Each structure stands twice: as structure tokens, then as C-alpha cells.
C-alpha positions in Angstrom: -4.6 10.4 14.2 -6.1 7.3 15.6 -6.7 3.6 15.1 -9.9 2.0 13.8 -11.3 -1.5 13.7 -14.4 -3.5 13.2 -16.2 -6.4 11.8 -19.6 -7.5 10.3 -21.8 -10.3 11.5 -23.1 -11.7 14.7 -21.6 -10.2 17.8 -18.5 -12.1 19.1 -18.1 -11.3 22.8 -14.8 -9.7 23.5 -13.7 -9.4 19.9 -14.0 -5.7 19.4 -12.2 -5.1 22.7 -9.4 -7.4 21.6 -9.1 -5.6 18.3 -8.9 -2.2 20.0 -6.2 -3.5 22.3 -4.0 -4.1 19.2 -4.4 -0.5 18.0 -4.3 1.2 21.4 -0.7 2.5 20.6 -2.2 4.5 17.8 -4.7 6.2 20.1 -3.7 6.3 23.7 -6.1 9.2 24.6 -9.4 7.3 24.5 -11.3 4.4 23.0 -14.9 3.4 22.2 -17.1 1.0 20.3 -20.5 1.0 18.8 -22.7 -1.8 17.3 -25.8 -1.6 15.1 -27.3 -3.8 12.4 -24.6 -6.4 12.8 -21.8 -3.8 12.1 -19.4 -3.4 15.0 -17.1 -0.4 15.1 -14.1 0.2 17.4 -11.8 3.2 17.9 -8.7 4.3 19.7 -8.1 8.1 19.8 -5.1 10.3 19.5 -6.6 13.7 20.3 -5.2 16.4 18.1 -8.2 18.7 17.4 -10.8 19.6 20.0 -9.4 17.1 22.6 -12.3 17.5 24.9 -14.9 16.4 22.3 -15.0 14.2 19.3 -15.0 10.8 21.0 -15.5 8.0 18.5 -17.3 6.1 17.0 -19.2 9.3 16.2 -22.8 9.6 14.9 -23.9 12.7 13.0 -26.5 15.0 14.5 -29.3 13.5 12.3 -28.4 10.0 13.5 -28.1 8.5 10.0 -24.4 7.8 9.8 -21.8 6.6 12.3 -18.0 6.8 11.6 -14.8 5.4 13.0 -12.0 7.5 11.6 -8.3 7.9 11.5 -6.5 10.9 10.1 -6.8 14.7 9.6 -8.9 16.6 7.0 -6.9 19.7 6.2 -9.7 21.4 4.3 -12.1 20.8 7.1 -12.8 24.5 7.7 -13.8 25.0 4.1 -16.0 22.0 3.9 -17.6 22.8 7.2 -18.6 26.2 5.9 -20.2 24.6 2.9 -22.2 22.2 5.0 -23.3 24.9 7.4 -24.6 26.9 4.4 -26.6 23.8 3.4 -28.2 23.8 6.9 -26.1 21.1 8.6 -25.4 21.6 12.3 -22.0 20.8 13.9 -21.7 20.0 17.6 -17.9 20.0 17.9 -14.9 21.6 16.2 -13.4 18.2 15.5 -13.0 17.2 11.8 -14.5 13.7 12.5 -18.0 15.2 12.5 -17.4 16.3 8.9 -17.6 12.8 7.6 -21.2 11.7 8.6 -22.6 15.2 7.8 -20.7 15.4 4.6 -21.8 12.0 3.5 -25.4 13.0 4.3 -25.0 16.0 2.0 -22.9 14.6 -0.9 -22.9 10.9 -0.7 -19.8 9.2 -2.1 -18.9 12.6 -3.7 -17.6 13.5 -0.3 -14.5 11.3 -0.7 -12.9 13.1 -3.5 -13.6 16.5 -1.8 -11.4 15.5 1.2 -7.9 17.0 1.3 -6.0 15.1 3.9 -4.8 11.8 5.2 -7.5 9.4 6.3 -8.9 6.0 6.6 -12.4 5.4 7.9 -15.4 3.1 8.2 -18.8 4.7 7.7 -22.0 2.9 8.6 -25.5 3.7 7.4 -27.7 3.2 10.4 -30.8 3.0 8.2 -30.0 0.0 6.0 -26.8 -1.5 7.3 -24.5 -0.5 4.5 -20.8 0.1 5.2 -18.0 2.0 3.4 -14.3 1.6 4.0 -12.3 4.5 2.6 -8.6 5.3 2.3 -7.0 8.6 1.3 -6.0 9.3 -2.3 -2.2 8.8 -1.9 -2.2 6.1 0.8 -0.9 8.1 3.8 -3.0 6.2 6.3 -3.3 2.4 6.3 -6.5 0.3 6.2 -6.4 -3.5 6.2 -9.4 -5.8 5.7 -10.2 -9.4 5.3 -13.1 -11.4 3.7 -12.0 -14.7 5.1 -14.8 -17.1 5.7 -17.2 -14.7 3.9 -17.1 -12.3 6.8 -15.7 -8.7 6.6 -13.3 -7.5 9.2 -11.1 -4.3 9.0 -8.6 -2.3 11.0 -5.7 0.1 11.0 -3.5 -2.8 11.9 -3.2 -6.3 10.4 -2.5 -7.6 13.9 -6.0 -6.4 15.0 -7.5 -8.3 12.1 -5.9 -11.5 13.1 -7.8 -11.4 16.4 -10.9 -12.3 14.3 -11.2 -16.1 14.4 -11.7 -16.4 10.6 -8.5 -14.5 9.8 -5.4 -16.8 9.9 -1.8 -15.9 9.9 -1.0 -18.2 6.9 1.8 -16.7 4.9 2.0 -15.7 1.2 5.2 -17.2 -0.2 5.3 -14.9 -3.2 4.9 -11.8 -1.0 7.8 -13.0 1.1 9.8 -13.5 -2.0 9.1 -9.9 -3.1 10.1 -8.6 0.3 13.5 -10.4 0.3 14.3 -9.2 -3.2 13.1 -5.6 -2.9 13.0 -5.0 0.9 9.3 -4.3 0.7 6.3 -6.0 -0.9 6.0 -4.3 -4.3 2.6 -5.9 -5.2 0.9 -4.1 -2.3 -0.1 -7.3 -0.7 0.2 -8.3 2.9 2.4 -11.2 4.1 -0.7 -12.9 5.6 -2.8 -14.5 2.8 -6.1 -13.7 4.6 -5.2 -10.0 4.9 -5.8 -7.4 2.1 -4.6 -3.8 1.9 -7.2 -1.3 0.8 -5.5 0.6 -2.1 -4.9 4.4 -2.0 -8.0 6.2 -3.2 -9.9 2.9 -2.6 -13.4 2.4 -1.3 -14.9 -1.0 -0.2 -18.7 -1.1 -0.2 -20.4 -3.7 1.9 -24.1 -4.2 1.0 -26.3 -7.1 2.0 -23.3 -9.4 2.6 -21.5 -8.5 -0.6 -18.2 -6.6 -0.9 -17.3 -4.4 -3.9 -13.9 -2.7 -4.3 -13.7 0.5 -6.3 -11.5 3.7 -6.5 -12.8 7.2 -6.0 -9.4 8.6 -7.1 -6.5 7.2 -9.2 -3.2 9.0 -10.0 -3.2 10.5 -13.5 -0.1 10.1 -15.6 2.0 13.0 -16.9 0.5 14.9 -19.8 2.0 17.3 -22.4 4.5 19.7 -20.8 3.2 23.2 -20.2 5.9 25.7 -21.2 6.6 28.3 -18.6 9.7 30.0 -17.2 11.4 28.2 -14.3 10.6 31.1 -12.0 6.9 30.8 -12.9 6.9 27.1 -12.2 8.7 27.8 -8.9 6.1 30.4 -8.0 3.2 27.9 -8.6 4.9 25.2 -6.5 5.6 27.7 -3.7 1.9 28.6 -3.5 0.8 25.0 -3.4 3.5 23.8 -1.0 3.2 26.7 1.4 -0.6 26.3 1.5 -0.1 22.6 2.3 2.3 23.4 5.2 -0.1 26.1 6.5 -3.0 23.7 6.6 -1.0 21.0 8.3 0.1 23.3 11.1 -3.5 23.3 12.4 -3.6 21.4 15.8 -4.6 22.0 19.4 -1.4 20.3 20.7 2.3 20.8 20.5 3.9 20.6 17.0 7.4 19.7 15.8 9.3 19.0 12.6 11.8 16.4 11.4 14.7 18.5 10.1 17.8 17.2 8.2 20.3 19.3 6.3 18.7 18.7 2.9 16.4 20.6 0.7 13.2 18.5 1.4 12.9 19.3 5.1 14.4 22.8 4.6 11.4 23.8 2.5 9.0 22.5 5.0 10.8 24.3 7.8 10.9 27.5 5.8 7.1 27.6 5.3 6.4 26.4 8.8 8.5 29.2 10.3 6.5 31.7 8.2 3.1 30.4 9.2 3.4 28.7 12.7 1.5 30.5 15.5 3.9 29.1 18.1 7.6 28.2 18.3 8.3 24.8 16.9 10.8 22.1 18.0 13.0 20.5 15.3 14.3 17.0 15.7 17.4 15.8 13.8 18.9 12.4 13.6 22.7 12.2 13.7 24.1 9.4 11.6 27.5 10.0 13.1 29.4 9.3 9.8 31.2 11.5 7.3 27.9 12.8 5.8 26.2 13.6 9.1 23.9 16.7 8.6 23.6 17.8 12.2 25.5 21.0 11.7 23.5 22.0 8.7 20.2 21.2 10.5 21.3 23.2 13.5 22.0 26.2 11.4 18.6 26.0 9.7 16.9 25.6 13.1 18.6 28.8 14.3 17.6 30.6 11.1 14.0 29.4 11.4 13.7 30.2 15.1 13.1 26.6 16.1 14.2 24.8 19.3 16.5 22.0 18.2 17.0 18.5 19.5 19.6 16.1 18.1 18.9 12.3 18.4 21.9 10.0 18.2 22.3 6.2 17.9 24.3 4.2 20.3 25.4 0.5 20.1 22.9 -0.5 22.7 20.1 0.9 20.6 20.4 -2.0 18.3 18.7 -4.1 20.9 15.6 -2.2 19.9 15.7 -3.2 16.3 13.4 -6.2 16.7 10.9 -4.1 18.5 11.0 -1.5 15.7 10.5 -4.1 13.0 7.7 -5.7 15.0 5.7 -2.5 15.1 5.4 -2.6 11.2 2.2 -4.3 10.0 4.1 -5.4 6.8 7.9 -5.6 7.2 10.3 -3.1 5.6 13.9 -4.4 5.3 15.8 -1.2 5.8 18.2 -0.4 8.6 16.8 3.2 8.8 13.8 1.6 10.5 15.8 1.8 13.8 16.8 5.5 13.7 13.4 6.5 12.5 11.8 4.5 15.3 14.1 6.2 17.9 13.6 9.7 16.3 9.8 9.2 16.6 10.1 8.0 20.2 12.2 11.0 21.3 9.9 13.5 19.5 6.8 12.0 21.1 8.3 12.9 24.5 7.7 16.6 23.6 5.1 16.9 20.8 2.2 15.0 19.4 2.5 16.1 15.8 5.5 16.4 13.5 5.9 17.6 9.9 8.2 15.5 7.8 9.7 15.7 4.3 8.5 12.3 3.1 7.2 12.3 -0.5 9.6 14.9 -2.0 11.7 12.3 -3.9 8.5 10.8 -5.4 6.9 14.1 -6.3 10.1 15.7 -7.7 11.8 12.6 -9.2 14.7 12.7 -6.8 15.9 9.0 -7.0 19.2 8.2 -8.7 17.9 5.2 -10.6 15.3 7.3 -12.5 17.7 9.0 -15.0 19.6 5.7 -15.5 16.5 3.9 -16.5 15.4 6.7 -18.7 18.7 6.8 -20.5 18.8 3.0 -21.0 15.2 3.1 -22.3 16.1 5.8 -24.8 19.0 3.6 -26.0 16.6 0.8 -26.7 17.6 0.7 -30.4 21.1 -0.3 -29.4 20.1 -2.7 -26.6 22.1 -5.5 -28.2 25.3 -3.5 -28.0 24.6 -2.6 -24.3 24.1 -6.3 -23.5 27.5 -7.0 -25.0 29.1 -4.4 -22.7 27.8 -6.2 -19.5 30.8 -8.5 -19.1 33.2 -5.6 -19.4 31.5 -3.8 -16.5 32.5 -6.8 -14.2 36.1 -6.1 -15.1 36.1 -2.4 -14.2 37.7 -1.3 -10.9 35.0 -0.6 -8.2 36.7 2.7 -7.4 36.1 3.9 -10.9 32.4 3.0 -10.8 32.0 4.7 -7.4 32.5 8.0 -9.1 29.3 7.3 -11.1 27.4 6.0 -8.0 25.8 9.0 -6.3 25.6 7.6 -2.8 27.5 7.8 0.4 28.5 4.1 0.5 30.8 2.3 -1.9 29.2 0.4 -4.8 31.3 -2.7 -4.0 31.7 -5.8 -6.0 28.1 -6.8 -5.6 27.0 -3.4 -6.8 29.3 -3.7 -9.8 27.7 -7.1 -10.6 24.2 -5.5 -10.3 25.2 -2.8 -12.8 26.4 -5.5 -15.2 23.2 -7.4 -14.8 21.2 -4.2 -15.5 23.0 -3.9 -18.9 22.6 -7.6 -19.5 18.8 -7.2 -19.6 18.8 -4.0 -21.7 15.8 -3.9 -23.9 13.6 -5.8 -21.5 11.8 -3.1 -19.6 10.3 -5.3 -16.9 13.6 -6.9 -16.0 15.4 -3.5 -16.1 12.9 -1.9 -13.6 13.1 -4.9 -11.3 16.9 -5.1 -11.4 17.3 -1.4 -10.8 15.1 -1.6 -7.7 16.3 -4.9 -6.2 19.0 -5.9 -3.7 19.2 -9.3 -5.3 19.0 -10.4 -8.9 16.6 -13.2 -10.0 19.4 -15.8 -10.1 20.6 -14.9 -6.6 17.0 -15.1 -5.3 16.8 -18.7 -6.5 19.9 -19.4 -4.4 18.8 -17.3 -1.4 15.5 -19.0 -0.5 13.6 -22.2 -0.6 10.8 -20.4 -2.6 12.1 -20.9 -6.1 12.9 -18.3 -8.8 10.9 -15.1 -9.0 8.0 -15.0 -11.6 8.4 -13.5 -15.1 8.5 -9.7 -15.1 5.7 -7.9 -17.0 6.6 -5.1 -19.4 7.2 -1.8 -17.7 6.8 1.8 -18.8 10.2 3.5 -18.4 9.1 6.9 -19.6 9.4 9.5 -16.8 5.6 9.5 -16.5 5.6 5.7 -16.2 8.3 5.7 -13.6 6.7 8.3 -11.5 3.3 6.6 -11.7 5.0 3.4 -10.5 6.5 5.2 -7.5 3.1 6.8 -6.7 1.2 3.6 -6.9 3.6 1.4 -5.0 6.8 2.6 -3.4 5.3 5.8 -1.9 2.3 4.3 -0.1 3.7 0.8 0.6 7.2 1.7 1.7 7.8 5.4 2.4 4.4 6.3 3.9 3.8 2.9 5.5 7.1 3.1 7.3 6.6 6.6 8.7 3.0 6.0 9.7 3.8 2.8 11.6 7.0 4.0 13.3 5.5 7.3 14.4 2.2 5.8 15.6 4.1 3.2 17.6 4.8 6.1 20.0 1.4 7.9 19.6 3.0 10.5 17.3 1.2 11.9 14.3 3.4 12.4 11.3 2.2 14.8 8.6 3.6 14.9 5.1 3.0 18.2 3.3 4.6 17.1 0.0 2.0 14.3 -0.3 -1.0 16.1 -1.7 -3.1 15.7 -4.8 -2.8 19.4 -5.4 1.0 19.2 -5.7 0.8 15.9 -7.6 -1.6 17.3 -10.2 0.4 20.5 -10.6 3.6 18.6 -11.4 1.9 16.5 -14.1 2.6 19.2 -16.7 6.1 20.1 -15.5 8.7 19.7 -18.3 10.9 16.6 -17.9 14.1 18.6 -17.5 12.7 20.5 -14.5 10.8 17.5 -13.1 13.9 15.2 -12.9 16.3 15.2 -10.0 14.5 17.8 -7.9 15.6 20.5 -10.2 12.3 22.4 -9.7 12.3 22.0 -5.9 15.9 23.3 -5.7 14.9 26.3 -7.8 12.1 27.0 -5.4 14.5 26.7 -2.5 17.1 28.9 -4.2 14.5 31.7 -4.8 13.7 31.4 -1.1 17.3 32.0 -0.2 17.9 28.6 1.4 21.5 27.3 1.4 20.1 23.7 1.2 19.3 24.4 -2.4 23.0 23.9 -3.3 23.6 20.8 -1.1 24.0 17.5 -2.9 21.4 14.9 -2.0 22.3 12.8 1.0 20.2 9.7 1.4 19.0 8.7 4.9 21.4 5.8 5.3 22.5 4.0 8.4 26.1 2.7 7.7 25.7 -0.8 9.0 28.3 -2.0 6.4 31.0 0.1 8.2 30.3 2.1 11.3 27.7 -0.3 12.8 29.0 -3.5 11.3 29.6 -5.2 14.7 26.0 -4.5 15.7 24.6 -6.0 12.4 26.8 -9.0 12.8 25.4 -9.5 16.3 21.9 -9.3 15.0 22.8 -11.9 12.4 24.1 -14.3 15.0 20.7 -14.1 16.7 18.2 -14.0 13.9 20.1 -15.8 11.1 21.5 -18.7 13.2 21.2 -22.2 11.7 18.4 -23.0 14.2 16.5 -19.9 13.2 16.9 -20.6 9.5 15.6 -24.2 10.0 12.7 -23.0 12.1 11.3 -20.6 9.5 12.4 -22.7 6.5 12.6 -19.8 4.1 16.3 -18.9 3.7 19.2 -20.9 2.4 21.9 -21.3 5.1 24.7 -21.3 2.6 23.6 -18.1 1.0 23.4 -16.4 4.4 26.9 -17.6 5.2 28.2 -16.1 1.9 26.4 -12.8 2.7 28.1 -12.7 6.1 31.5 -13.2 4.5 30.8 -10.4 2.0 29.7 -8.1 4.9 33.1 -8.7 6.6 34.7 -7.6 3.3 32.7 -4.3 3.6 30.2 -5.0 0.8 27.4 -2.5 0.9 24.7 -4.7 -0.8 25.5 -7.6 1.5 24.6 -5.4 4.4 21.2 -4.5 2.8 20.5 -8.2 2.1 21.3 -9.2 5.7 19.2 -6.4 7.2 16.3 -7.6 5.0 16.8 -11.3 6.2 17.1 -10.3 9.8 14.0 -8.1 9.5 12.0 -11.0 8.0 12.9 -13.4 10.8 12.3 -10.7 13.5 8.9 -9.8 12.0 7.9 -13.5 11.7 8.9 -14.1 15.4 6.7 -11.2 16.5 3.7 -11.8 14.2 3.3 -15.6 13.7 
């Protein structure tokens, strides 16, 4: 895992060094740069494989192609054998060398052959062409800009803004998306001059022209393949264990993030069976009534792992702005802080961790999915559902909490959100948006100076459509983005064994009843004898509405003060005040809104 950067055009003295400085946290073990034909490449290295060799940018043995690369290619040994059979000669055991040699052999056909997480820039030293490539599911980031007709690119948007053509002018509609959903759903950056290369994307630069294309796009679910649950479980086990086995390959110390749930339990189970050395497990203690430390400790003992517990203290909240600042695009979720601290503590002992990210997206684990599916199936009586919306607002919150599968109370705001969801029954675009948002459209118009949100396009609320939406957006732009940025802030490589095209493609034919709610994954865990198979899902939630409310209120006093609101001129002061009053009343959704607003101001302070 590393950081890359570069630009095209006349040499600008000191620019590539300034860009490298912005990505040095991603690669503290070494750095380098290389220029040819007006294409300038930079690199900061985190040495995981063959630490003594593989310095970058790296040119293949034939001299034709030079690469600056971030990531890990898990099928490197297989592809290396194929290339050696074709007569290509490797000089290192580092997977970087695979890219220039593989491109020489297969051209752009190389990209789809790669199984791993990667983002790289590949220069043709014969004719000055350049390719920017990002992995299929968007595990690794790659930002670029075409401002002023010049191409610049980097693993970090901050590195891009060191280029004099790239401004930090903001996109108001992206800010609006962030405040409503806690992340930017459209996949755009908050800076208008910065673009995000999409998952499976390739940007070709030829003779001053850029062309964006995809070498891979996620397929949608096809007709179900009927098979017994145990047969489906056996297939998933083969694919998932193979993924874990491949991702254990490293020449440095390895660890694992272990909760008490089924996601990390499966990764731990396969890691214990395949690891060559004893692993260290790291668990975050939430300190509330659903703390999973005891369950994680029991699993660590069963798996033969060393175990470390990381806890949060009141003083740790002073680090929240720093955690938010390390994100290239903000994520307005309180779990940014414990994730940042967990990564920091893990980085003191290991350089690579396996994590359970992606399981909810692959195995449809989110609570809103069956709700949207049911409402969509009731489309013929949408008018009746809309008539029921006012009645929902009259129901006791305690009664609705029994239907709300989460460790926090739904609250009055949550009850209103449920009513609003029924009120838009029959409008698929509004239903999807309302189920995903922390504020409705009317509240957004009150919350900011940016005006009401735009109309919602029609959405596909079939299971296939919902999972495709998660795969294209939420997975790369929130889940994977957050883990990459928070781990790499500490020079820690986070690997995600659930996020593979092999597992994604396998599950496309899984029957809906097994695909929904992690039913199939729990079946796999049960056949493996894991107690976590029977545990209810516990979201990674930091209870800032209860346990850590004083610390959230303190952050609000600093980042949502009247002076701060006037300075950034985005939020409505009256709306912020109402949200603070609702927080004092213990409202769960008010805490989420305030965390998002604090995160926005903290991010803007750090980046603009």
C-alpha cells in the first residue's frame, strides 16, 4: 500500500515533491519520482512485499512502461507464472513489477485479470501515453483533475490541490448531499476541480486528450440458481477462504480487526486456519450495553490470536477534527473517531490488518433493505400507505422501537422519518433517498443556505437494484473510502477479504431469501461451528446521543458556534440551535445531524 501522484505538462519545479509530501503518510518507507515525455510520476511507499526491492516509480525490464502503483495484487503469483512462461523476466518478488510486464504482454486486457486492490498510473515511455486505473470495486482511491486543460492525479485530493491549476472551490450540491446523507452519494468530490476515478475505471491520456472508460462494471442479479443452502454455503466458503488465504500474503506483521459479530468472525476463522504466523486481533470497546469485547476475546482465544482491546476516553474527542481532516472527502459519522484510534493502535504493532468491511453490502445486511423491498412490493396500495403516514406520527416511540433493529432509540425524529417514508410510498426515488437520509428534503431546506435538494430520479427497489446501488456508491465512497483513509493516516494497510469480484459474481445467482439479511453468511458460519452465527447484528455505533453526549456538545460549541456558522455561510443557525435542543432530549437522529455538521466545518477548516 502506498501513495501515488503526478501531472502532465511542462515541469513545474518543486511540484512533484510538494505532492509527495501530501501523501507521505500513505508511504512512510520510501519515496521517488520520475519524469519522461512531459509525464511526471511521484510515489510514497509502504513496503509490504519484498521491502528491500520494488522502489517506485518502477520501469519494467524492457524499459517500455513505468508505473507508480498503490495496492496489492493478490493473484500476483499466478500472473507472474503466466508471464514467465511467455518469456518475461522479473527482477524482484514485488507485485509492482507485474504491472509494466503484464501490460507489455496483454495491453489493457491486464486490468480485468488483476485480483486485488489497486490504483496506478502507467506511462508508455515510447509515445507518452498514460493510463490511470482503479480496482474493480473501488477499494483504493484515485483522484484526478483536468482543470486548465492539464491532467494531474493523486491518491489524495490534497496532493492535487498543490497543482496551481487546481482550486479549492467548493461544489454546493456535493455539500448538500453530504449534509443530508453523511457522505456524497453522487461520487463527486467537494472541490469542483477534483474528480474521483470510478471503481473499475480507466482514464487514458493520449496527445493531450483524456478519455474515461470502464474495464469492469458490476453486473446486476440474474435468475436464481436453485441449490440447497448447504451447497451455497460450501461455494461461499471456498471463495471466501481463498480470498482470506491470498490476503494473508505479506513480508511484515499481520493483524485483524475483530468484533463479536459474524463478519469478522468468518475472517478470523479462515485466517486462523491459513496464517503462517500468530496474528494479533484488535477490538474496539464501545463501552455501552452492546459492547462486544467479551465475545471478541472469546473468539481470539479460540482462534489462537493475541488480543488487544482499544477503548475510547473523553480526552480522545480532541482528536476528532484530526480524524476528519485525514479524509479526502468528509464522512459525517461518529465512528470515524474510534476507527481512527483503532487504526493508530494497530499500527504500533502491525503493518497490515484484515477487516470485515463489505460483508453487509455483499450479503444484504442492512435493515432498510427489507423495508424498501416490502414497500415496493406494496406499490399497488401506495395510496393507502400514504394515508397511514399521519397515524405513524401519533404512535408511541417505545412501540416503534420494537420494530427498529438498532441499539439506539428511534426517537421522535426517527418516528417522523418513518412517517415521511410512508408519505412518499409509490415514488421509488424519494423512498430510497428518505430511507438513507438523516434529514428529509423539507428539513434540508431549513438546515442550509443552499436551497432545497434536487428532484429524485426513479430508483430500482428490487433486491438486485438495491444491491447494485450499494455496490456503485455506498461501498466505495463511504465504507471503503473511510477505512482506506483512516488506516493509511497511520501507515496501516487495511485489507478487505469480502470485497472481491469472485464473491460478488458468485452471489449474483443466490436466491433472494438466502441473499437477504446475511442469511447465507450466517449459514456458512453455523456450518463452521461459530457462535457468532447466532448473534444478532450489532452496528458499529458510537453512542454520542447518550454516553458521549457531553463530548459532542463540546465539539458543537467549538465547530457550530455562531461565528463559525457565519464564517462558512452554509448552515442555518436556527436549525443548529433546534438540533442541539433535540440532542439534549436524547434524540438519536439529532446526534447524527450534529456530527455531520461538525464534521463539515472541521473538514473545511482543514482543507480550505
